[in-house]
C-alpha positions, 0 to 999 in steps of 0.5 A, a space after each residue: 499500500 502507498 504511503 501517501 494512501 496509509 496516511 490519509 487513512 490514518 488521518 481519516 481514522 483519527 477523527 474516528 478514534 478521537 471521536 470514539 475516545 470522547 464519546 466513552 469519556 462522555 459515557 462514563 461522565 453522564 452519570 456522574 451528573 446524578 450524584 448531587 441529586 442522589 446525595 440530596 434524595 439520600 439526605 430527604 431519606 434520612 432526615 425522614 427518618 430521623 423525624 419520624 423517630 422523633 415523631 414516635 418518642 413524642 407520641 410516646 411522652 404525649 402519651 405518658 403526659 396524657 396519663 399522668 395528667 389524668 391520674 392528677 386530674 383525679 387525684 384532685 378531685 377525690 380530694 375535692 370531694 373528700 373535703 365534705 367529710 373531715 371533721 378536725 383541722 389536721 385532716 383538713 390541711 392533710 386534704 389541703 395540701 393533697 389538692 394543691 399537690 395534684 393541682 399542680 401536677 396537674 398544671 405542670 403535665 399539662 404544660 408537658 402536655 401541650 409541648 408534645 402535641 406542639 412537638 407532635 404537630 411540627 414534627 407531622 408538617 415536616 414529615 409532610 414536607 419531607 415526604 413531598 420533597 422526596 417524591 418529587 425527587 425521585 420522580 425528577 431522579 427517575 425522569 433523568 435517568 431515563 433521560 440519560 440512557 436514552 442519551 447513552 444509548 444514542 452516544 453507545 450507537 454512534 460509537 458502533 457506528 464509529 467502531 464499523 467504520 475504524 474495522 473498514 480502514 483497518 484491515 491494511 494497517 499494521 496491528 502493531 502500529 493501529 495500537 500505538 496509534 490508538 493510544 497516542 491519540 488517547 494520550 495526546 488530545 486526539 492528535 496522533 498523526 502531525 506534519 513535519 515542517 523544516 525539521 520542525 514536529 508540529 505536534 509538540 514543536 522540536 527541532 529534529 535531526 536533518 537526516 531524519 527529518 529527510 527520511 520522513 520526507 521520503 514517505 517510505 516508512 512509518 515514522 515516529 516522532 522521538 519526541 512526542 511520539 505522534 506518527 510523521 508525515 511530511 508537508 511542504 513548507 517555504 523553507 523546506 530547500 533550506 531547511 532540508 540541505 543545511 544541518 549545521 543547527 540540527 544535528 544528524 540521526 546519531 544525535 538521535 541514539 540517547 533519544 530513542 531509547 529513552 523513546 523505548 523507555 517512555 513508550 514501554 513505561 506508556 503500555 504498562 499504565 495502559 494495561 493498569 488502566 484497562 485492567 
């Protein structure tokens, strides 16, 4: 296959892979939009449970004070009836004290009962409001989930179409090159193949040795930039003739020995990171 055709396919594939990667990232990010709303719903439910527990406690306290009030009223009324049957001053004083004590208890229990009734009324109103908010949040959350499912399904459909286009392009391309190419696109913001103008990589803007740039210009093989790892292709520029025949400022291929070793190490490290990420 002619290299011009290979580069054309890679540029087309770059667009396909970039769009696919963006869609995959969107599918991962979309559900995160629900996190805040789910947390709010969880807090509302927790608050409702706590208020329900407080309501049960207040209901129990109300029943206890109601019984105590009834006992105090009964004791006072009984003592008042016994006033007609007293014979001595001492009996009168004892009965009078019993009536006062019962009346004081009655007043206190009535205050306690009224307090618990107010608490019950407030809690009941709060629980009704919470229940209404929970119902509204659950409905809104269900609607948003449904919309998200539709949105994700549409994006998955688009990905499936891109995968189909990708498979139509890749049969004649080297599998190892494709693997590196997709990894580069993921790591380099969607740019896996860039032009070289003069002897400058348009991806990382690093100056390359003239002999290395000449190899790219010949276009006989796929060449990766030793600095940014992108695939390079030649693109005509006004300075080409001057640059390609002046090696004074650019060094030679021998200068790339250390760079290539670093590139290989970096490539191995990137493969390890990606393998760990995929796992």
